[in-house]
C-alpha positions, 0 to 999 in steps of 0.5 A: 091528309084527308078529311076525316084526319083534318077532322080529327080533334072534332070526333076521334071515335069516329076515327078507324085503325087505318084512319090512326095509321095514315096519321102515324105516317104523317107524323113520320114523313112530317118528323124525317122531313124537318130532319132533313132541314135541320141538318141542311140548315146545319150544313149551309155554315156560311162564311158569311154573317147574314147566313150564321144569322139565319141559321140562329133565327132559324134554330130559335124559332124551333127551340120555342115551338119545342117550348110550345108544344112541351107546354100544351103536353 
């Protein structure tokens, strides 16, 4: 991510159309990575309780983040 995107919240009026396109692409890439990670966690399964507990903790963390994001929106 470039410096203009990092400073977007300081003065968003200075962003160009290309900056907004770069930001959208970065967000799409992040969403794609998160989806892959979610599938990897779900497919891991595991036969012992340790992996199941770790997967459940990760699901709970993501749920908490979703709640936090929706509270800001």
